[in-house]
C-alpha positions as CSV (number, residue, x, y, z in Angstrom):
1,X,2.2,11.3,0.5
2,X,5.4,13.5,-1.0
3,X,6.5,13.0,-4.0
4,X,7.1,9.2,-5.3
5,X,8.3,7.6,-8.6
6,X,7.7,4.5,-9.7
7,X,11.5,2.9,-8.8
8,X,11.2,4.3,-5.6
9,X,11.2,1.2,-2.9
10,X,8.1,0.7,-0.6
11,X,6.3,-1.8,1.9
12,X,2.5,-2.9,0.9
13,X,0.7,-4.1,3.9
14,X,-2.6,-4.8,4.6
15,X,-4.7,-3.5,8.4
16,X,-6.5,-5.5,9.5
17,X,-9.4,-3.5,11.3
18,X,-10.1,-5.7,13.7
19,X,-7.6,-6.5,15.3
20,X,-5.1,-4.0,14.4
21,X,-2.5,-6.6,12.9
22,X,-0.6,-5.5,10.5
23,X,0.4,-7.8,7.4
24,X,3.1,-6.7,5.0
25,X,2.6,-8.0,1.4
26,X,5.5,-7.0,-0.9
27,X,8.6,-5.1,-0.5
28,X,9.7,-4.0,-4.0
29,X,9.0,-0.9,-6.1
30,X,6.2,1.6,-6.3
31,X,5.3,0.0,-9.7
32,X,5.1,-3.4,-7.9
33,X,3.2,-2.4,-5.0
34,X,0.9,-0.4,-6.9
35,X,0.1,-3.8,-9.2
36,X,0.1,-5.8,-6.9
37,X,-2.4,-4.1,-4.9
38,X,-4.7,-3.1,-8.3
39,X,-5.0,-7.4,-7.9
40,X,-6.5,-7.3,-4.5
41,X,-10.1,-7.6,-4.3
42,X,-12.0,-4.2,-2.9
43,X,-13.0,-5.7,0.9
44,X,-9.0,-6.1,0.9
45,X,-7.8,-2.9,-0.8
46,X,-9.5,-0.6,2.4
47,X,-7.1,-2.3,4.7
48,X,-4.2,-1.5,2.4
49,X,-0.9,0.8,2.7
50,X,1.6,2.0,0.8
51,X,4.3,2.9,3.4
52,X,8.1,4.6,1.7
53,X,11.2,5.2,4.0
54,X,9.3,8.8,5.5
55,X,5.1,8.6,4.9
56,X,2.1,6.2,5.2
57,X,-0.6,6.6,3.1
58,X,-4.0,4.3,2.5
59,X,-3.9,2.6,-1.0
60,X,-6.9,3.7,-2.4
61,X,-6.8,7.4,-0.7
62,X,-3.1,7.5,-3.2
63,X,-4.9,6.2,-5.6
64,X,-8.0,8.8,-5.4
65,X,-10.6,6.3,-5.0
């Protein structure tokens, strides 16, 4: 992911592995999205993605997990 800051606008969404459906959990800042993602259960975290205006990355890859 390109360089980001805590105040960058992001979309946090969950991608269902079975159906492929994407469910938006939050539109907000990177800091808000990271707090929301951290609060989710581990099995949910596996399907979380962070989307900025020019990039998408899996949440667990972003945090190094």
